[in-house]
C-alpha positions, 0 to 999 in steps of 0.5 A: 099844636105845632112844634117849632124848630129853626131850620134853614132852606125849608122852601115850598114843599111839593109832593106831586113828583114822587117816584117810589123805587121799592117793591111797594110801588108808589107812583107820583102821589099828589097831596094837597097842593100849593103852599106848605102849611101846618094847618092846611085844608084837607080835601074831602073824600067826595072831592077826591073821588067825585062821589056825591054824599047825598042820601048817606046814613051817618056811620056809627063807627068812631075813631078812638085814637090816632097818632104816632105809635112806632118811632126810630130815629138818629141824631148826629153829624158834626157833633162832639161827645158831651162831657158826661160821655167823655167822663163815663165811657170808660166806666161803661167799657169796664161794666161791659167787660165785667158782665158774666152770664147769667147775671142781670145787666148793669144799670146806668142812670140817665136823668131820672131814668135807669137804663140797662147797659147791654154787655155787647155793642151792635155794628158801629154802635159801641154801647146799647142802653134799654129802659122799658119805660122809654126805649132803646139807645145805641151810641157810637164810641167817642173815638168813632164819632167821625165815622158817623158824620155823613150818616148823622147817626152817632145816636140811634133811638127807638122809642117804645109805644107806651112812652110815646103815648105818655107825653105830648109831642112838645114833650116828646121832642124835649125828652129826645134832646134831653136824653141825647145831651148825655152823649153829644154836646148841644143836641138841639142844634141838630135835626132828629132824622126818622129811620122808621115811623108808624101812623095809626088810628083805632076805629070801632067796628061793631061786633066783628072785624073786617070780612074777606069781602071787605078786603077784596074791596081794598084798592092798594098800590101794592100787589103783595098782601098777607092775610092772617087768621086766628085759629090754626095759624103758624108762627115761626120764631126768629131763629126758625125764619133764619133757618128757612131763609138760609136754606132757601138762599143756599143753591141746591148743588151746595146742599147735601142729600141729608142737609135739610133733615139733619139741620132743621129741627123737627118742630120747624118741619111740622110747622112748615108742613102745616103751612103747606096744608093750610095755605091758599094762594089767590093771585098776590094774596096769601092766606094762612091758617084758620077761621077768623080774619085778624090781620091784613098786610098791604105791602111786604114789611121785610122789603118795602119802605112803605106798608100798611096793615089792618088788624083786630086790636081788641084781641091784642089788647086783651091778650097782652093786657095793654091797660094804657091803650084801653085807657085812651079808648075809654077817654075818647068814648069807647063803649067797652064792647065793640071790636076795634080795628087798627089801621096802621102805616109804616114808613122808612126813611127811604120813603120819607126822603121822596116826599117834599124834598126830604122835608119829612125825614125831620121828626119835627116837620113830620109831626107838624104834617101828620094829617097831610101824610095821612091824607096821602096814605088813605087816599092814594096808597090804600082805599076801601071801596064799596065796589070796584069799578073795572073801567075806572077804579079811581072813581070807585065809591069809598066805603063809609068805614074808610071815610072815617079812616081818612078823616082820623087826623082832621080833629085833635084828640086826647092821645096822652096817658097822664099817669101810667097804671100798672095794676093789671100787670101787678095783679097778674103777677100777684095771682101767679105768685099766690098760686105758687105760695099756696102750693108750697104751704100745701106741701109743707103742712104735716097734716090738714090741721097744721095751722102753725106752718101756715102762720110761720109761712106768712111771717117768713113772707112778711120778713122777706119782703121787708128785708128786700125793701130795706136792703135795696133789692126792690129798688134794684128790681125797679131799676131793671124794670125802668120804673125807678 
């Protein structure tokens, strides 16, 4: 599949002269040379590392899903507000002003979706809209459009993973332009600029996740690594991280003698103590927590424009009951037993700007060249080898596991969920509610034989649900959930 959009001055791309300036170093990456093509021939692992494939046994592991998982972007430039936006922005302002905590947010219909309107803006963005079935939209005030010309950022969008996996790439572009048409005129005339994008693949790995030995055999262009384990791990809230950062940035001569204990919550102090007790430092590696390895970071997500991570996706899917990704796995041959590793790379705009004269900042060009970008990420930025050769790491033989990763984007895969299923979440809520109802009946019964109370209770529930449907309450709830 190739998405087409007219663009001027494309030229012949060249990824051979890139100098990444961020804390995660990427020095002169070289991808497939020659003319830029959508259906380029990918170099094999053996061509790249010079290792003969003779005698190798076929690896039973298989890639189940590959594609885009996170997507943030902006669109704008010399744009004008749409007529819809001009007609309705004053209404949006009134709704923001009339909101009172703890009321539910007001909802606004954009096309066939309902979005919650946030009561506050953020930075230069005056209005914020969220739909859990689509994503998050931030928009400049119509009177401030001129200030967003240089950055081409009058609209900022963050699409949620579930929505990305519910449409094809052609549909994705159409949906983005469609939603933007409510705020700017003729959005199709302007390019969609990526702010952040993640590429990933999910691969089966038998009965277990990676071992520390596997991690030691990873060759990466970044020195920073984090390894997180399941048991005894410490998780900080965003507020706690802000406290830690503010304290670490505050010069010692400005702190008072009792500042730390007076301002830092006791729970945070306990967590920090636990980190000290369970943390080991091995060169550039930092190990935190308990027994089973679950996540490895290559690069610092907070400071880098490019970073990767490998983690146990099976644990996350079971914990969060992500039915959609399970459906994709099953469609592509998952046996329901194996542990699934997700290999994921996150790229920010500053990294993409250094590739092929900024070509891949444009979303359409990025989507048309995912395999080429993935080839660089898995051949140059990160590799897992059988054994590191001290005299020449570049000639170290890549593991059979990593060869599967490198080829993850070679063949098209079914990555679209045609119809979203919510039965798992609905059943979970039903069981929780049923437990509360049973408790209420148990308390309300006069004695063990008070069946009349149970019958009246059932009638009250039926009446209440029926009334909620007819008076529009259920519809309002569906609007807030973004599923109306």
